[in-house]
N, C-alpha and C positions, 0 to 999 in steps of 0.2 A: 640587689646584689645576688650574685651566684650562690654564696654561702646560705643565704636565706632560702632560696629555691630549693637548693639541695636538701636543707633541713625540713622544709615542707614536704618535699617529694619522698622523704624517708618515713613520714607519718604513717601509721597503719589506719586504713580505712576499711569499711565494709562494702563489699560489692552489692549494688542494689538488686542484682539478679539471684546470684546463688548464696549470698550472704557470707562468703568466706572473707577472711582477713588478708589484706593485701596492701602492699605500699602505694601510697597515693601516686608516685611517679610511674608505676607499672599498671595502674588502673585502666588507662586507655587501651593498652595492649591486651590486657586480660579480658576486657569487654568484647574483643573481636573473637576470642576463643572460649568465652565462658560457656559451659555446658547448658546453662539456662537461657542462653540468647536464642531469641525466636528467629528461625531461618526458613527458607523456602527450599523446595526440591532443586537439584541440579537440572531437572528438566522443567523448570517453571516456565521458560520461554516456549516449550513445546505443549504448553496447556496443563501441566500437572499442578492442581491447586492445593497440594499439601503445603502446610505450614506447621511448624513444631519447634521443639527444643532441639538445640545443636546436638545434644547427647543422643537424640532418637534419630537423627538424620541418617546415619549410616544403616541402620536397620530399614528405615523407609526405602533409601536408594536400592538396597540389595533386592527388594521386591517391586519396585515401581515399574509398572507396565511401560510407562512414558519413557523411562531410560532405554529400554530395548528398542523402542520405536524411534528414538531420537534421531538416528540418521535418515530414516524414512521421512519422517515429519519434517525435518530440516530441508530436505530435498524438495518436498512438496511446498514448503513455505517459500523456498527460493524461486521455485517454478512459478507459484502463484504471484509473486512480486513482479517477475518478469512479465507475466501475462497482462498484469494490471497496468504496468507501464506502457505495454504495446496497445492495450485499449485506449489509454489516455493519448497516446500519440496519434492512433487512428481517429479518435474523436475530434482531435485538434485539426487533423488533415481534412477530415469530412467538413468541419466547420469553415475552414477556409475555402474549400471547394465550393460549398454552398453560397458563400459570401461572393466569390468571384462569379458564379453562375447567375446570382441574383442581379449583381451589377450588369453583366454582360446582357441578361435578359431586359433590363431597363434600357440599356443603350440601344438595343435592336428592337425594342417594343415587345419583348417578351416571346418566349418560345410558342405560347398559345397563339399569339398574333400572327406569328411567321406561319404556323400550321394552318390557321384560317386564312391567311392571304394565298397560301398555295392551294387550298381547297377551292377558293373562289376562282383563282386563275385556271385551274384545271376544269372547273364547271363551266366557265365562260368559253374556253377553248373547245370542250365537248359541244357546247351549244353551236359554236361556229361551224363544227364538223357536220353536225345534223342538218344545218342550213345550207350546207355546200360551200360556205364561204372559204373554208380551209379544207385542203385534202390532207390525207395523213402523211403524204411526203413533204408537206409544207411545214410540218413540225420539226423544229431544229433544236 
């Protein structure tokens, strides 16, 4: 029942972090702003590895080199992501091209086989020229 929940929420409990007395119903909200709560820097995504108490965060952020570089780092991270996506797209296209080329090569006896056939044809043609069987104008 509601009256029991209200009574329980009005009980005084001790914050496990800062040891202050607080009503049980307000404990969850207090834990979000407790000065002893461990937090990271606002530039955590930009690779700042600082972790400390919430009470110390403001001082850290004021002197954090990553905070000043945050827009530049964010831009480079976005650019890097775009380039990685482009590389992946190009790799996929290259894979598809190689597969098509391989299939076509198998259907036509392979590019090397075509080159070899053409080399043999030209060699035979040249021998016929030398023997006088063909003249250069017979070549069509």
